[in-house]
C-alpha positions in Angstrom: 0.0 0.0 0.0 1.1 3.6 -0.7 1.2 7.0 0.8 -1.2 9.1 -1.3 -1.3 12.9 -1.2 -4.7 14.4 -2.1 -4.6 18.1 -3.1 -7.9 19.9 -3.4 -9.3 23.1 -2.0 -12.7 21.6 -1.5 -12.9 19.9 2.0 -15.7 17.5 1.0 -13.7 16.2 -2.0 -10.5 15.8 0.0 -12.2 13.8 2.8 -14.3 11.8 0.3 -11.3 10.7 -1.7 -9.2 10.2 1.4 -11.8 7.9 3.0 -12.0 5.7 -0.1 -8.2 5.5 -0.3 -7.9 4.6 3.4 -10.6 1.9 2.9 -8.3 0.5 0.2 -5.4 0.3 2.6 -3.5 3.4 1.7 -2.1 6.1 4.0 -3.5 9.5 3.1 -2.1 13.0 3.3 -4.4 16.0 2.7 -3.5 19.4 1.4 -5.8 22.4 0.5 -3.2 24.6 -1.3 -0.2 24.4 -3.6 2.2 25.4 -0.8 1.0 22.6 1.5 1.1 20.1 -1.4 4.8 20.9 -2.1 5.6 20.6 1.6 3.9 17.2 2.0 5.0 15.8 -1.4 8.4 14.6 0.0 6.5 12.0 2.1 4.2 10.7 -0.6 4.3 7.9 -3.2 1.6 9.4 -5.5 -0.2 12.7 -5.7 -3.9 13.4 -6.7 -3.8 17.0 -7.8 -6.6 19.5 -8.4 -5.7 22.2 -10.9 -7.8 25.0 -9.3 -5.9 25.8 -6.1 -6.3 29.1 -4.2 -2.6 30.1 -4.0 -1.0 28.9 -7.2 -1.9 27.1 -10.4 -2.1 23.3 -10.1 0.0 22.9 -13.2 2.8 24.9 -11.6 2.7 22.6 -8.6 2.9 19.6 -10.9 5.8 21.2 -12.7 7.7 21.8 -9.5 7.1 18.3 -8.2 8.2 16.8 -11.5 11.5 18.8 -11.2 12.3 17.4 -7.8 10.6 14.1 -7.3 10.0 10.9 -9.3 6.4 10.5 -8.2 3.2 9.6 -10.1 0.6 12.4 -10.5 -3.1 12.0 -11.2 -4.8 15.2 -12.1 -8.3 15.6 -10.7 -10.1 18.7 -11.9 -13.2 20.3 -13.3 -11.1 21.6 -16.2 -11.8 18.8 -18.6 -11.0 20.7 -21.8 -8.6 19.2 -24.3 -6.0 22.0 -23.8 -5.9 21.4 -20.0 -5.5 17.6 -20.6 -2.7 18.1 -23.0 -0.9 20.6 -20.7 -1.1 18.2 -17.8 0.0 15.2 -19.8 2.9 17.1 -21.3 4.1 17.9 -17.7 4.2 14.2 -17.1 0.9 13.5 -15.4 0.2 9.8 -15.3 -3.6 10.1 -15.5 -6.3 12.7 -15.8 -9.8 12.5 -14.1 -12.5 15.0 -14.7 -15.1 16.2 -12.2 -17.7 14.9 -11.4 -16.0 11.6 -10.8 -16.5 8.2 -9.3 -14.4 7.8 -6.1 -14.3 4.0 -6.6 -13.0 4.5 -10.2 -10.4 7.0 -8.9 -9.1 4.4 -6.4 -8.8 1.9 -9.2 -6.9 4.3 -11.2 -4.5 5.0 -8.3 -3.9 1.2 -8.1 -3.2 1.0 -11.8 -0.8 3.9 -11.8 1.1 2.5 -8.7 1.4 -0.9 -10.5 2.8 0.8 -13.6 5.3 2.9 -11.6 6.4 0.2 -9.2 10.0 -1.1 -9.7 10.4 -4.7 -10.7 10.8 -7.0 -7.7 10.3 -10.5 -6.5 6.7 -11.9 -6.5 4.7 -11.3 -3.4 6.0 -7.8 -2.7 9.2 -9.1 -0.9 12.4 -7.0 -1.3 16.0 -8.1 -0.5 18.9 -5.7 0.5 22.6 -6.1 1.2 23.0 -9.4 -0.6 20.2 -10.9 1.4 21.0 -9.5 4.8 17.7 -7.7 5.0 14.4 -8.9 3.5 11.2 -6.9 3.7 7.8 -8.2 2.7 5.4 -5.3 2.5 2.3 -7.3 1.8 2.8 -9.6 4.8 4.5 -6.8 6.8 7.4 -9.2 7.7 11.1 -8.5 8.1 14.0 -10.9 8.2 17.6 -10.1 9.0 20.3 -12.6 8.1 17.5 -15.2 7.9 16.0 -14.4 11.3 12.4 -13.1 11.5 12.2 -9.8 13.4 9.0 -8.7 15.2 8.2 -5.0 14.8 5.6 -2.5 15.8 3.6 -0.7 13.1 5.7 2.4 13.3 9.0 0.6 13.2 7.9 -1.4 10.1 6.6 1.8 8.4 9.8 3.6 9.1 12.0 0.8 7.8 9.8 0.4 4.7 10.1 4.2 4.0 13.9 4.0 4.2 13.9 0.9 2.0 11.8 2.6 -0.6 14.9 4.5 -1.7 18.1 2.9 -0.3 20.9 5.4 0.2 18.6 8.4 0.0 18.8 10.5 3.2 15.5 11.2 4.9 15.0 14.0 7.3 13.1 13.4 10.5 10.3 15.7 9.2 10.0 13.7 6.0 9.8 10.4 7.9 7.2 11.8 10.3 5.1 12.9 7.3 5.5 9.6 5.5 4.7 7.3 8.3 2.1 9.3 10.2 1.0 12.2 7.9 2.1 14.7 10.5 2.9 18.2 9.4 3.8 19.6 12.8 7.3 19.1 14.1 7.9 18.7 17.8 6.9 15.4 19.4 6.3 13.5 16.2 9.7 14.3 14.8 11.4 13.5 18.1 9.6 10.2 18.2 11.4 9.3 15.0 14.6 9.1 17.0 13.0 6.7 19.4 11.7 4.5 16.6 15.1 4.4 15.0 16.7 3.4 18.3 14.3 0.6 18.7 14.6 -0.4 15.1 18.4 -0.6 15.3 18.3 -2.7 18.4 16.0 -5.2 16.7 17.9 -5.2 13.4 21.3 -5.7 15.1 20.2 -8.6 17.3 20.7 -11.5 14.8 24.4 -12.6 14.5 26.4 -11.2 11.6 23.9 -8.5 10.9 25.6 -5.2 10.0 24.1 -1.9 11.1 21.4 -1.1 8.5 20.0 2.2 9.5 22.6 4.9 9.3 22.6 8.4 10.8 23.6 11.3 8.5 24.7 14.0 11.0 22.6 17.2 10.8 20.2 15.7 8.2 18.5 12.5 9.2 18.7 8.7 8.4 19.2 6.4 5.5 19.2 2.7 4.7 22.9 1.7 4.5 22.6 -1.3 2.1 21.5 -1.3 -1.5 18.6 -3.2 -3.0 19.5 -6.6 -4.5 18.8 -6.8 -8.2 
């Protein structure tokens, strides 16, 4: 399941789409403006973007996201004209849904876009890292280190899965807090990331011969220290 950012200035639409996505198992982030969308985009796997935002053009938001992130974008808007469709698709939008729309169909389109954009991997959603030292199965929410199963809390698993989504990429505490909990405020939630990392390291380092997998980048945040196995 993915972290989906829903960007729309209409509260009813945001919460309607969000509730359908959550029912389908996704984690949902909500934004009512372009500025909020850009802030939250660092923690998302896919963006559903309305073009009619109050502070800036939706196409400008899509353009800026495309310049900085490799993230699928589904445009959701009342502007269903051919010119708007062409402009959105030229920016690299992965799909275009006009209002009024079916929430169920939109969720199906999200699933289709995520399937198309997902990297190739072993069947069943399992990923292997560091020549088999670490194995993560997102569908079963299971982790093995050096062949040993490791029990984790929901937050610990979500944190590890976020780091493993882009091995070697440095994640700030704020980005991780947004990704695993959808929190926009700093403070306690960001500080909790340090506690989750501490617990995660203790569990990952328990099995014999397991190297430290979660690395600290001083002054920035954390990263997964082993590459994904091809």
